[in-house]
All heavy atoms as TSV, in Angstrom:
chain	resi	resn	atom	element	x	y	z
A	1	MET	N	N	25.760	37.785	-1.562
A	1	MET	CA	C	25.520	36.353	-1.611
A	1	MET	C	C	25.070	36.000	-2.990
A	1	MET	O	O	24.139	36.602	-3.555
A	1	MET	CB	C	24.429	35.981	-0.626
A	1	MET	CG	C	24.173	34.458	-0.675
A	1	MET	SD	S	22.854	33.867	0.407
A	1	MET	CE	C	23.675	33.928	1.929
A	2	ASP	N	N	25.825	35.092	-3.637
A	2	ASP	CA	C	25.504	34.750	-5.051
A	2	ASP	C	C	24.268	33.773	-5.015
A	2	ASP	O	O	23.887	33.201	-3.986
A	2	ASP	CB	C	26.689	34.158	-5.773
A	2	ASP	CG	C	27.206	32.916	-5.067
A	2	ASP	OD1	O	26.624	32.514	-4.099
A	2	ASP	OD2	O	28.267	32.439	-5.603
A	3	THR	N	N	23.790	33.569	-6.270
A	3	THR	CA	C	22.485	32.701	-6.315
A	3	THR	C	C	22.776	31.322	-5.880
A	3	THR	O	O	21.935	30.675	-5.232
A	3	THR	CB	C	22.061	32.838	-7.793
A	3	THR	OG1	O	21.895	34.162	-8.173
A	3	THR	CG2	C	20.788	32.073	-7.953
A	4	TYR	N	N	23.932	30.790	-6.302
A	4	TYR	CA	C	24.225	29.340	-5.938
A	4	TYR	C	C	24.227	29.129	-4.418
A	4	TYR	O	O	23.669	28.180	-3.904
A	4	TYR	CB	C	25.600	28.906	-6.526
A	4	TYR	CG	C	25.908	27.467	-6.079
A	4	TYR	CD1	C	25.307	26.376	-6.690
A	4	TYR	CD2	C	26.838	27.333	-5.083
A	4	TYR	CE1	C	25.679	25.099	-6.250
A	4	TYR	CE2	C	27.209	26.020	-4.695
A	4	TYR	CZ	C	26.556	24.948	-5.267
A	4	TYR	OH	O	26.937	23.664	-4.832
A	5	SER	N	N	24.853	29.977	-3.726
A	5	SER	CA	C	24.977	29.906	-2.274
A	5	SER	C	C	23.589	30.094	-1.573
A	5	SER	O	O	23.287	29.313	-0.681
A	5	SER	CB	C	25.943	30.939	-1.652
A	5	SER	OG	O	27.256	30.797	-2.163
A	6	PHE	N	N	22.857	30.889	-2.101
A	6	PHE	CA	C	21.501	31.105	-1.618
A	6	PHE	C	C	20.640	29.914	-1.828
A	6	PHE	O	O	19.984	29.394	-0.830
A	6	PHE	CB	C	20.808	32.315	-2.227
A	6	PHE	CG	C	19.357	32.452	-1.833
A	6	PHE	CD1	C	18.971	32.820	-0.560
A	6	PHE	CD2	C	18.330	32.156	-2.705
A	6	PHE	CE1	C	17.658	32.931	-0.207
A	6	PHE	CE2	C	17.032	32.217	-2.392
A	6	PHE	CZ	C	16.692	32.628	-1.091
A	7	LEU	N	N	20.635	29.329	-2.991
A	7	LEU	CA	C	19.887	28.158	-3.251
A	7	LEU	C	C	20.368	26.921	-2.556
A	7	LEU	O	O	19.628	26.059	-2.052
A	7	LEU	CB	C	19.836	27.887	-4.799
A	7	LEU	CG	C	19.078	28.915	-5.632
A	7	LEU	CD1	C	19.236	28.532	-7.114
A	7	LEU	CD2	C	17.626	28.910	-5.235
A	8	ARG	N	N	21.717	26.797	-2.345
A	8	ARG	CA	C	22.238	25.719	-1.578
A	8	ARG	C	C	21.826	25.771	-0.132
A	8	ARG	O	O	21.386	24.799	0.513
A	8	ARG	CB	C	23.731	25.739	-1.714
A	8	ARG	CG	C	24.522	24.715	-0.868
A	8	ARG	CD	C	24.193	23.335	-1.399
A	8	ARG	NE	N	24.656	22.318	-0.515
A	8	ARG	CZ	C	25.742	21.576	-0.675
A	8	ARG	NH1	N	26.390	21.738	-1.815
A	8	ARG	NH2	N	26.135	20.670	0.179
A	9	GLU	N	N	21.901	26.980	0.450
A	9	GLU	CA	C	21.489	27.138	1.837
A	9	GLU	C	C	19.964	26.893	1.989
A	9	GLU	O	O	19.499	26.215	2.989
A	9	GLU	CB	C	21.756	28.509	2.209
A	9	GLU	CG	C	21.507	28.792	3.697
A	9	GLU	CD	C	21.963	30.183	4.131
A	9	GLU	OE1	O	22.969	30.753	3.624
A	9	GLU	OE2	O	21.293	30.760	4.989
A	10	LEU	N	N	19.200	27.363	1.042
A	10	LEU	CA	C	17.680	27.071	1.048
A	10	LEU	C	C	17.383	25.550	0.976
A	10	LEU	O	O	16.541	24.991	1.780
A	10	LEU	CB	C	16.997	27.792	-0.052
A	10	LEU	CG	C	15.544	27.661	-0.187
A	10	LEU	CD1	C	14.825	28.405	0.993
A	10	LEU	CD2	C	15.021	28.253	-1.462
A	11	ALA	N	N	18.115	24.878	0.045
A	11	ALA	CA	C	17.894	23.367	-0.051
A	11	ALA	C	C	18.344	22.625	1.199
A	11	ALA	O	O	17.742	21.663	1.557
A	11	ALA	CB	C	18.600	22.989	-1.314
A	12	ASP	N	N	19.385	23.097	1.796
A	12	ASP	CA	C	19.926	22.409	2.963
A	12	ASP	C	C	19.059	22.570	4.221
A	12	ASP	O	O	19.120	21.796	5.204
A	12	ASP	CB	C	21.344	22.858	3.299
A	12	ASP	CG	C	22.366	22.327	2.352
A	12	ASP	OD1	O	21.986	21.379	1.657
A	12	ASP	OD2	O	23.464	22.876	2.325
A	13	SER	N	N	18.268	23.629	4.219
A	13	SER	CA	C	17.376	23.874	5.367
A	13	SER	C	C	15.921	23.696	5.148
A	13	SER	O	O	15.323	22.648	5.567
A	13	SER	CB	C	17.727	25.311	5.889
A	13	SER	OG	O	17.417	26.189	4.957
A	14	TRP	N	N	15.300	24.642	4.510
A	14	TRP	CA	C	13.832	24.667	4.430
A	14	TRP	C	C	13.329	23.591	3.395
A	14	TRP	O	O	12.262	22.948	3.736
A	14	TRP	CB	C	13.357	26.022	3.979
A	14	TRP	CG	C	13.648	27.022	4.994
A	14	TRP	CD1	C	14.620	27.979	5.024
A	14	TRP	CD2	C	12.986	27.108	6.268
A	14	TRP	NE1	N	14.571	28.679	6.170
A	14	TRP	CE2	C	13.630	28.194	6.971
A	14	TRP	CE3	C	12.004	26.460	6.920
A	14	TRP	CZ2	C	13.232	28.598	8.298
A	14	TRP	CZ3	C	11.611	26.825	8.222
A	14	TRP	CH2	C	12.233	27.855	8.913
A	15	VAL	N	N	13.952	23.346	2.290
A	15	VAL	CA	C	13.428	22.355	1.465
A	15	VAL	C	C	13.602	20.890	2.040
A	15	VAL	O	O	12.718	20.048	1.921
A	15	VAL	CB	C	14.207	22.420	0.012
A	15	VAL	CG1	C	13.772	21.327	-0.907
A	15	VAL	CG2	C	13.974	23.749	-0.634
A	16	LEU	N	N	14.720	20.725	2.751
A	16	LEU	CA	C	14.917	19.425	3.401
A	16	LEU	C	C	13.744	19.228	4.495
A	16	LEU	O	O	13.231	18.128	4.586
A	16	LEU	CB	C	16.212	19.402	4.133
A	16	LEU	CG	C	16.535	18.111	4.933
A	16	LEU	CD1	C	16.529	16.891	4.043
A	16	LEU	CD2	C	17.885	18.203	5.654
A	17	LEU	N	N	13.464	20.278	5.272
A	17	LEU	CA	C	12.388	20.239	6.223
A	17	LEU	C	C	11.052	19.903	5.544
A	17	LEU	O	O	10.276	19.110	6.017
A	17	LEU	CB	C	12.321	21.449	6.981
A	17	LEU	CG	C	11.262	21.551	8.083
A	17	LEU	CD1	C	11.463	20.608	9.169
A	17	LEU	CD2	C	11.156	23.004	8.646
A	18	ALA	N	N	10.767	20.585	4.431
A	18	ALA	CA	C	9.558	20.350	3.702
A	18	ALA	C	C	9.368	18.900	3.131
A	18	ALA	O	O	8.382	18.297	3.231
A	18	ALA	CB	C	9.408	21.317	2.524
A	19	MET	N	N	10.553	18.355	2.675
A	19	MET	CA	C	10.494	16.942	2.209
A	19	MET	C	C	10.339	15.986	3.325
A	19	MET	O	O	9.579	14.998	3.105
A	19	MET	CB	C	11.797	16.697	1.439
A	19	MET	CG	C	11.810	17.386	0.108
A	19	MET	SD	S	13.285	16.951	-1.042
A	19	MET	CE	C	14.601	16.509	0.041
A	20	VAL	N	N	10.941	16.292	4.471
A	20	VAL	CA	C	10.716	15.335	5.658
A	20	VAL	C	C	9.284	15.369	6.113
A	20	VAL	O	O	8.670	14.368	6.340
A	20	VAL	CB	C	11.699	15.713	6.723
A	20	VAL	CG1	C	11.338	14.988	8.007
A	20	VAL	CG2	C	13.146	15.318	6.349
A	21	ILE	N	N	8.675	16.535	6.162
A	21	ILE	CA	C	7.297	16.664	6.550
A	21	ILE	C	C	6.322	15.987	5.528
A	21	ILE	O	O	5.441	15.289	5.927
A	21	ILE	CB	C	6.959	18.189	6.766
A	21	ILE	CG1	C	7.553	18.656	7.990
A	21	ILE	CG2	C	5.380	18.326	6.829
A	21	ILE	CD1	C	7.491	20.200	8.150
A	22	PHE	N	N	6.659	16.117	4.296
A	22	PHE	CA	C	5.831	15.491	3.244
A	22	PHE	C	C	5.921	13.954	3.386
A	22	PHE	O	O	4.992	13.262	3.271
A	22	PHE	CB	C	6.316	15.882	1.851
A	22	PHE	CG	C	5.599	15.220	0.717
A	22	PHE	CD1	C	4.348	15.548	0.393
A	22	PHE	CD2	C	6.189	14.135	0.040
A	22	PHE	CE1	C	3.584	14.930	-0.635
A	22	PHE	CE2	C	5.535	13.470	-0.912
A	22	PHE	CZ	C	4.245	13.856	-1.262
A	23	TYR	N	N	7.167	13.454	3.568
A	23	TYR	CA	C	7.357	11.973	3.775
A	23	TYR	C	C	6.643	11.430	4.917
A	23	TYR	O	O	5.968	10.385	4.830
A	23	TYR	CB	C	8.875	11.707	3.856
A	23	TYR	CG	C	9.182	10.292	4.009
A	23	TYR	CD1	C	9.157	9.346	2.990
A	23	TYR	CD2	C	9.478	9.703	5.306
A	23	TYR	CE1	C	9.443	8.016	3.100
A	23	TYR	CE2	C	9.744	8.330	5.523
A	23	TYR	CZ	C	9.757	7.539	4.447
A	23	TYR	OH	O	10.012	6.256	4.598
A	24	ILE	N	N	6.676	12.118	5.988
A	24	ILE	CA	C	6.029	11.596	7.254
A	24	ILE	C	C	4.532	11.688	7.033
A	24	ILE	O	O	3.824	10.740	7.358
A	24	ILE	CB	C	6.441	12.498	8.480
A	24	ILE	CG1	C	7.914	12.153	8.801
A	24	ILE	CG2	C	5.525	12.262	9.680
A	24	ILE	CD1	C	8.581	13.048	9.894
A	25	THR	N	N	4.007	12.696	6.437
A	25	THR	CA	C	2.616	12.804	6.105
A	25	THR	C	C	2.129	11.777	5.188
A	25	THR	O	O	1.078	11.145	5.373
A	25	THR	CB	C	2.306	14.197	5.480
A	25	THR	OG1	O	2.805	15.263	6.370
A	25	THR	CG2	C	0.829	14.376	5.274
A	26	ALA	N	N	2.944	11.508	4.129
A	26	ALA	CA	C	2.564	10.351	3.241
A	26	ALA	C	C	2.483	8.993	3.883
A	26	ALA	O	O	1.671	8.197	3.655
A	26	ALA	CB	C	3.513	10.358	2.055
A	27	CYS	N	N	3.570	8.772	4.809
A	27	CYS	CA	C	3.543	7.454	5.566
A	27	CYS	C	C	2.306	7.388	6.394
A	27	CYS	O	O	1.677	6.296	6.528
A	27	CYS	CB	C	4.836	7.332	6.280
A	27	CYS	SG	S	6.225	7.083	5.292
A	28	LEU	N	N	2.015	8.452	7.170
A	28	LEU	CA	C	0.870	8.415	8.023
A	28	LEU	C	C	-0.433	8.209	7.275
A	28	LEU	O	O	-1.376	7.542	7.637
A	28	LEU	CB	C	0.806	9.682	8.846
A	28	LEU	CG	C	1.905	9.841	9.939
A	28	LEU	CD1	C	1.871	11.196	10.693
A	28	LEU	CD2	C	1.788	8.643	11.017
A	29	TRP	N	N	-0.515	8.894	6.082
A	29	TRP	CA	C	-1.711	8.748	5.294
A	29	TRP	C	C	-1.906	7.325	4.757
A	29	TRP	O	O	-3.020	6.756	4.706
A	29	TRP	CB	C	-1.645	9.737	4.077
A	29	TRP	CG	C	-2.814	9.715	3.201
A	29	TRP	CD1	C	-2.943	8.920	2.024
A	29	TRP	CD2	C	-4.131	10.255	3.430
A	29	TRP	NE1	N	-4.140	9.113	1.506
A	29	TRP	CE2	C	-4.910	9.885	2.291
A	29	TRP	CE3	C	-4.663	11.054	4.424
A	29	TRP	CZ2	C	-6.231	10.381	2.229
A	29	TRP	CZ3	C	-5.962	11.450	4.277
A	29	TRP	CH2	C	-6.661	11.109	3.095
A	30	ALA	N	N	-0.825	6.670	4.338
A	30	ALA	CA	C	-0.853	5.373	3.704
A	30	ALA	C	C	-1.168	4.287	4.821
A	30	ALA	O	O	-1.909	3.279	4.527
A	30	ALA	CB	C	0.417	4.953	3.063
A	31	PHE	N	N	-0.732	4.537	6.017
A	31	PHE	CA	C	-0.877	3.459	7.064
A	31	PHE	C	C	-2.012	3.844	8.134
A	31	PHE	O	O	-1.971	3.334	9.135
A	31	PHE	CB	C	0.472	3.253	7.770
A	31	PHE	CG	C	1.422	2.599	6.886
A	31	PHE	CD1	C	2.552	3.299	6.485
A	31	PHE	CD2	C	1.262	1.304	6.417
A	31	PHE	CE1	C	3.525	2.669	5.610
A	31	PHE	CE2	C	2.135	0.713	5.532
A	31	PHE	CZ	C	3.289	1.430	5.144
A	32	ARG	N	N	-2.844	4.768	7.798
A	32	ARG	CA	C	-3.848	5.143	8.714
A	32	ARG	C	C	-4.868	3.928	8.816
A	32	ARG	O	O	-5.071	3.218	7.872
A	32	ARG	CB	C	-4.630	6.366	8.236
A	32	ARG	CG	C	-5.389	6.235	6.984
A	32	ARG	CD	C	-5.913	7.575	6.431
A	32	ARG	NE	N	-6.922	7.326	5.440
A	32	ARG	CZ	C	-6.697	7.105	4.196
A	32	ARG	NH1	N	-5.457	6.920	3.780
A	32	ARG	NH2	N	-7.679	6.837	3.252
A	33	PRO	N	N	-5.446	3.819	10.025
A	33	PRO	CA	C	-6.317	2.574	10.316
A	33	PRO	C	C	-7.561	2.554	9.342
A	33	PRO	O	O	-8.002	1.410	9.050
A	33	PRO	CB	C	-6.717	2.842	11.754
A	33	PRO	CG	C	-5.719	3.622	12.395
A	33	PRO	CD	C	-5.208	4.507	11.273
A	34	SER	N	N	-8.030	3.629	8.897
A	34	SER	CA	C	-9.272	3.607	8.045
A	34	SER	C	C	-9.012	3.093	6.637
A	34	SER	O	O	-9.932	2.834	5.928
A	34	SER	CB	C	-9.972	4.962	8.089
A	34	SER	OG	O	-9.049	5.976	7.468
A	35	ALA	N	N	-7.695	3.012	6.267
A	35	ALA	CA	C	-7.336	2.644	4.954
A	35	ALA	C	C	-7.031	1.160	4.864
A	35	ALA	O	O	-6.594	0.653	3.834
A	35	ALA	CB	C	-6.153	3.449	4.385
A	36	ARG	N	N	-7.220	0.414	5.956
A	36	ARG	CA	C	-6.799	-0.993	6.011
A	36	ARG	C	C	-7.569	-1.828	4.941
A	36	ARG	O	O	-6.922	-2.631	4.227
A	36	ARG	CB	C	-7.040	-1.572	7.389
A	36	ARG	CG	C	-6.674	-3.009	7.496
A	36	ARG	CD	C	-6.857	-3.529	8.854
A	36	ARG	NE	N	-5.992	-2.769	9.780
A	36	ARG	CZ	C	-4.870	-3.338	10.306
A	36	ARG	NH1	N	-4.483	-4.504	10.033
A	36	ARG	NH2	N	-4.180	-2.652	11.121
A	37	ALA	N	N	-8.920	-1.625	4.812
A	37	ALA	CA	C	-9.586	-2.461	3.796
A	37	ALA	C	C	-9.129	-2.089	2.336
A	37	ALA	O	O	-9.025	-3.033	1.512
A	37	ALA	CB	C	-11.122	-2.171	3.968
A	38	ALA	N	N	-8.894	-0.893	2.054
A	38	ALA	CA	C	-8.451	-0.619	0.703
A	38	ALA	C	C	-7.111	-1.120	0.404
A	38	ALA	O	O	-6.730	-1.615	-0.645
A	38	ALA	CB	C	-8.444	0.919	0.499
A	39	ASN	N	N	-6.137	-1.064	1.414
A	39	ASN	CA	C	-4.797	-1.583	1.231
A	39	ASN	C	C	-4.803	-3.088	1.077
A	39	ASN	O	O	-4.134	-3.686	0.261
A	39	ASN	CB	C	-3.988	-1.214	2.439
A	39	ASN	CG	C	-3.649	0.258	2.482
A	39	ASN	OD1	O	-3.697	0.906	1.425
A	39	ASN	ND2	N	-3.282	0.690	3.719
A	40	GLU	N	N	-5.710	-3.871	1.828
A	40	GLU	CA	C	-5.781	-5.251	1.665
A	40	GLU	C	C	-6.364	-5.663	0.328
A	40	GLU	O	O	-5.959	-6.634	-0.258
A	40	GLU	CB	C	-6.634	-5.884	2.824
A	40	GLU	CG	C	-5.930	-5.828	4.181
A	40	GLU	CD	C	-6.805	-6.299	5.336
A	40	GLU	OE1	O	-7.959	-6.677	5.055
A	40	GLU	OE2	O	-6.262	-6.393	6.411
A	41	GLU	N	N	-7.336	-4.851	-0.164
A	41	GLU	CA	C	-7.904	-5.108	-1.441
A	41	GLU	C	C	-6.852	-4.898	-2.575
A	41	GLU	O	O	-6.698	-5.699	-3.502
A	41	GLU	CB	C	-9.081	-4.266	-1.727
A	41	GLU	CG	C	-9.777	-4.499	-3.053
A	41	GLU	CD	C	-10.931	-3.631	-3.314
A	41	GLU	OE1	O	-11.356	-2.898	-2.373
A	41	GLU	OE2	O	-11.361	-3.495	-4.493
A	42	ALA	N	N	-6.120	-3.844	-2.445
A	42	ALA	CA	C	-5.061	-3.583	-3.438
A	42	ALA	C	C	-3.988	-4.635	-3.463
A	42	ALA	O	O	-3.343	-4.958	-4.436
A	42	ALA	CB	C	-4.492	-2.152	-3.153
A	43	ALA	N	N	-3.639	-5.077	-2.204
A	43	ALA	CA	C	-2.579	-6.133	-2.099
A	43	ALA	C	C	-3.005	-7.442	-2.702
A	43	ALA	O	O	-2.177	-8.199	-3.202
A	43	ALA	CB	C	-2.210	-6.323	-0.602
A	44	GLY	N	N	-4.306	-7.716	-2.866
A	44	GLY	CA	C	-4.830	-8.968	-3.403
A	44	GLY	C	C	-4.978	-8.953	-4.942
A	44	GLY	O	O	-5.414	-9.902	-5.509
A	45	ILE	N	N	-4.854	-7.764	-5.499
A	45	ILE	CA	C	-5.166	-7.700	-6.992
A	45	ILE	C	C	-4.291	-8.682	-7.814
A	45	ILE	O	O	-4.848	-9.305	-8.693
A	45	ILE	CB	C	-4.931	-6.221	-7.427
A	45	ILE	CG1	C	-6.094	-5.350	-6.915
A	45	ILE	CG2	C	-4.943	-6.186	-8.907
A	45	ILE	CD1	C	-5.861	-3.897	-7.189
A	46	PRO	N	N	-3.012	-8.844	-7.609
A	46	PRO	CA	C	-2.247	-9.782	-8.455
A	46	PRO	C	C	-2.695	-11.237	-8.314
A	46	PRO	O	O	-2.538	-12.022	-9.189
A	46	PRO	CB	C	-0.826	-9.635	-7.968
A	46	PRO	CG	C	-0.788	-8.322	-7.322
A	46	PRO	CD	C	-2.082	-8.048	-6.677
A	47	LEU	N	N	-3.273	-11.585	-7.155
A	47	LEU	CA	C	-3.677	-12.992	-6.866
A	47	LEU	C	C	-5.210	-13.197	-7.030
A	47	LEU	O	O	-5.619	-14.246	-6.730
A	47	LEU	CB	C	-3.233	-13.329	-5.522
A	47	LEU	CG	C	-1.809	-13.080	-5.132
A	47	LEU	CD1	C	-1.582	-13.376	-3.683
A	47	LEU	CD2	C	-0.948	-14.014	-6.032
A	48	ARG	N	N	-5.900	-12.231	-7.497
A	48	ARG	CA	C	-7.381	-12.259	-7.518
A	48	ARG	C	C	-7.904	-13.481	-8.409
A	48	ARG	O	O	-8.725	-14.182	-7.957
A	48	ARG	CB	C	-7.930	-10.986	-8.026
A	48	ARG	CG	C	-9.463	-10.936	-7.970
A	48	ARG	CD	C	-10.010	-9.537	-8.271
A	48	ARG	NE	N	-9.560	-8.613	-7.227
A	48	ARG	CZ	C	-9.501	-7.372	-7.354
A	48	ARG	NH1	N	-9.840	-6.794	-8.517
A	48	ARG	NH2	N	-9.189	-6.558	-6.381
A	49	ASN	N	N	-7.393	-13.715	-9.591
A	49	ASN	CA	C	-7.818	-14.728	-10.455
A	49	ASN	C	C	-6.843	-15.845	-10.481
A	49	ASN	O	O	-6.931	-16.679	-11.446
A	49	ASN	CB	C	-8.112	-14.167	-11.849
A	49	ASN	CG	C	-9.130	-13.076	-11.880
A	49	ASN	OD1	O	-10.138	-13.212	-11.103
A	49	ASN	ND2	N	-8.996	-12.105	-12.670
A	50	ASP	N	N	-5.987	-15.995	-9.543
A	50	ASP	CA	C	-4.998	-17.074	-9.541
A	50	ASP	C	C	-5.630	-18.458	-9.464
A	50	ASP	O	O	-5.172	-19.358	-10.190
A	50	ASP	CB	C	-3.937	-16.797	-8.506
A	50	ASP	CG	C	-2.754	-17.738	-8.570
A	50	ASP	OD1	O	-2.364	-17.966	-9.682
A	50	ASP	OD2	O	-2.246	-18.181	-7.560
A	51	THR	N	N	-6.565	-18.634	-8.685
A	51	THR	CA	C	-7.098	-19.961	-8.435
A	51	THR	C	C	-7.894	-20.389	-9.695
A	51	THR	O	O	-7.764	-21.528	-10.099
A	51	THR	CB	C	-8.171	-19.930	-7.230
A	51	THR	OG1	O	-7.543	-19.323	-6.096
A	51	THR	CG2	C	-8.687	-21.233	-6.952
A	52	ASP	N	N	-8.684	-19.501	-10.331
A	52	ASP	CA	C	-9.369	-19.924	-11.551
A	52	ASP	C	C	-8.394	-20.248	-12.676
A	52	ASP	O	O	-8.628	-21.255	-13.406
A	52	ASP	CB	C	-10.328	-18.792	-11.950
A	52	ASP	CG	C	-11.383	-18.446	-10.972
A	52	ASP	OD1	O	-11.648	-19.386	-10.192
A	52	ASP	OD2	O	-11.861	-17.279	-10.897
A	53	ALA	N	N	-7.322	-19.559	-12.863
A	53	ALA	CA	C	-6.338	-19.795	-13.944
A	53	ALA	C	C	-5.649	-21.142	-13.619
A	53	ALA	O	O	-5.423	-21.940	-14.597
A	53	ALA	CB	C	-5.454	-18.652	-13.976
A	54	HIS	N	N	-5.384	-21.379	-12.439
A	54	HIS	CA	C	-4.689	-22.643	-11.994
A	54	HIS	C	C	-5.545	-23.840	-12.351
A	54	HIS	O	O	-5.152	-24.887	-12.873
A	54	HIS	CB	C	-4.260	-22.554	-10.516
A	54	HIS	CG	C	-3.548	-23.815	-10.020
A	54	HIS	ND1	N	-2.320	-24.137	-10.611
A	54	HIS	CD2	C	-3.868	-24.726	-9.212
A	54	HIS	CE1	C	-1.927	-25.224	-9.975
A	54	HIS	NE2	N	-2.801	-25.632	-9.154
A	55	LEU	N	N	-6.864	-23.743	-11.946
A	55	LEU	CA	C	-7.809	-24.858	-12.236
A	55	LEU	C	C	-7.997	-25.101	-13.741
A	55	LEU	O	O	-8.108	-26.186	-14.188
A	55	LEU	CB	C	-9.140	-24.584	-11.489
A	55	LEU	CG	C	-9.007	-24.694	-9.987
A	55	LEU	CD1	C	-10.392	-24.316	-9.408
A	55	LEU	CD2	C	-8.618	-26.002	-9.511
A	56	ALA	N	N	-8.054	-23.995	-14.468
A	56	ALA	CA	C	-8.302	-24.071	-15.862
A	56	ALA	C	C	-7.136	-24.680	-16.591
A	56	ALA	O	O	-7.268	-25.430	-17.544
A	56	ALA	CB	C	-8.656	-22.782	-16.471
A	57	ALA	N	N	-5.950	-24.396	-16.143
A	57	ALA	CA	C	-4.737	-24.927	-16.687
A	57	ALA	C	C	-4.597	-26.488	-16.464
A	57	ALA	O	O	-3.998	-27.206	-17.257
A	57	ALA	CB	C	-3.513	-24.201	-16.136
A	58	GLN	N	N	-5.211	-26.970	-15.343
A	58	GLN	CA	C	-5.044	-28.411	-14.985
A	58	GLN	C	C	-6.085	-29.221	-15.714
A	58	GLN	O	O	-5.855	-30.408	-15.832
A	58	GLN	CB	C	-5.156	-28.564	-13.517
A	58	GLN	CG	C	-3.927	-28.097	-12.781
A	58	GLN	CD	C	-4.079	-28.389	-11.276
A	58	GLN	OE1	O	-5.146	-28.766	-10.811
A	58	GLN	NE2	N	-2.961	-28.222	-10.597
A	59	GLU	N	N	-7.239	-28.677	-16.091
A	59	GLU	CA	C	-8.299	-29.476	-16.687
A	59	GLU	C	C	-7.855	-30.148	-17.958
A	59	GLU	O	O	-8.133	-31.296	-18.190
A	59	GLU	CB	C	-9.561	-28.688	-16.794
A	59	GLU	CG	C	-10.261	-28.387	-15.493
A	59	GLU	CD	C	-11.444	-27.463	-15.638
A	59	GLU	OE1	O	-11.817	-27.141	-16.825
A	59	GLU	OE2	O	-12.054	-27.044	-14.644
A	60	PRO	N	N	-7.294	-29.398	-18.973
A	60	PRO	CA	C	-6.878	-30.047	-20.169
A	60	PRO	C	C	-5.966	-31.245	-20.023
A	60	PRO	O	O	-5.910	-32.206	-20.725
A	60	PRO	CB	C	-6.299	-29.016	-21.091
A	60	PRO	CG	C	-6.868	-27.741	-20.513
A	60	PRO	CD	C	-7.075	-27.972	-19.053
A	61	GLU	N	N	-5.039	-31.099	-19.088
A	61	GLU	CA	C	-4.048	-32.158	-18.827
A	61	GLU	C	C	-4.744	-33.373	-18.304
A	61	GLU	O	O	-4.359	-34.480	-18.633
A	61	GLU	CB	C	-3.026	-31.708	-17.779
A	61	GLU	CG	C	-2.132	-30.597	-18.304
A	61	GLU	CD	C	-1.185	-30.004	-17.267
A	61	GLU	OE1	O	-1.161	-30.609	-16.171
A	61	GLU	OE2	O	-0.519	-29.036	-17.531
A	62	ALA	N	N	-5.758	-33.280	-17.469
A	62	ALA	CA	C	-6.482	-34.338	-16.927
A	62	ALA	C	C	-7.250	-35.070	-18.047
A	62	ALA	O	O	-7.310	-36.407	-18.010
A	62	ALA	CB	C	-7.438	-33.936	-15.846
A	63	ASP	N	N	-7.736	-34.401	-19.044
A	63	ASP	CA	C	-8.452	-35.032	-20.142
A	63	ASP	C	C	-7.530	-35.759	-21.011
A	63	ASP	O	O	-7.917	-36.847	-21.604
A	63	ASP	CB	C	-9.209	-33.977	-20.966
A	63	ASP	CG	C	-10.357	-33.263	-20.199
A	63	ASP	OD1	O	-10.844	-33.918	-19.193
A	63	ASP	OD2	O	-10.714	-32.161	-20.499
A	64	GLN	N	N	-6.341	-35.332	-21.257
A	64	GLN	CA	C	-5.408	-36.030	-22.082
A	64	GLN	C	C	-4.879	-37.284	-21.496
A	64	GLN	O	O	-4.515	-38.226	-22.220
A	64	GLN	CB	C	-4.269	-35.044	-22.487
A	64	GLN	CG	C	-4.686	-33.944	-23.315
A	64	GLN	CD	C	-3.550	-32.955	-23.530
A	64	GLN	OE1	O	-2.495	-33.094	-22.973
A	64	GLN	NE2	N	-3.801	-31.865	-24.291
A	65	ASP	N	N	-4.760	-37.276	-20.202
A	65	ASP	CA	C	-4.136	-38.522	-19.545
A	65	ASP	C	C	-5.213	-39.601	-19.430
A	65	ASP	O	O	-4.806	-40.781	-19.399
A	65	ASP	CB	C	-3.740	-38.152	-18.074
A	65	ASP	CG	C	-2.511	-37.192	-18.117
A	65	ASP	OD1	O	-1.824	-37.183	-19.028
A	65	ASP	OD2	O	-2.378	-36.559	-17.005
A	66	GLY	N	N	-6.410	-39.332	-19.407
A	66	GLY	CA	C	-7.409	-40.347	-19.049
A	66	GLY	C	C	-8.045	-41.056	-20.113
A	66	GLY	O	O	-8.528	-42.113	-20.095
């Protein structure tokens, strides 16, 4: 058996199985119930200062109009 055939057979069987197990484990780890608070906090990072920036951007326009 040459090297290419051996590596191809290994990748088609055991490496594929290892990658599937790793993927399932990563999904279960990310969506575990105890990580809900951390996931919600991370999801809100882009919008954390959105309200303050929006209000600050509107104040100078109100001063110029009035």
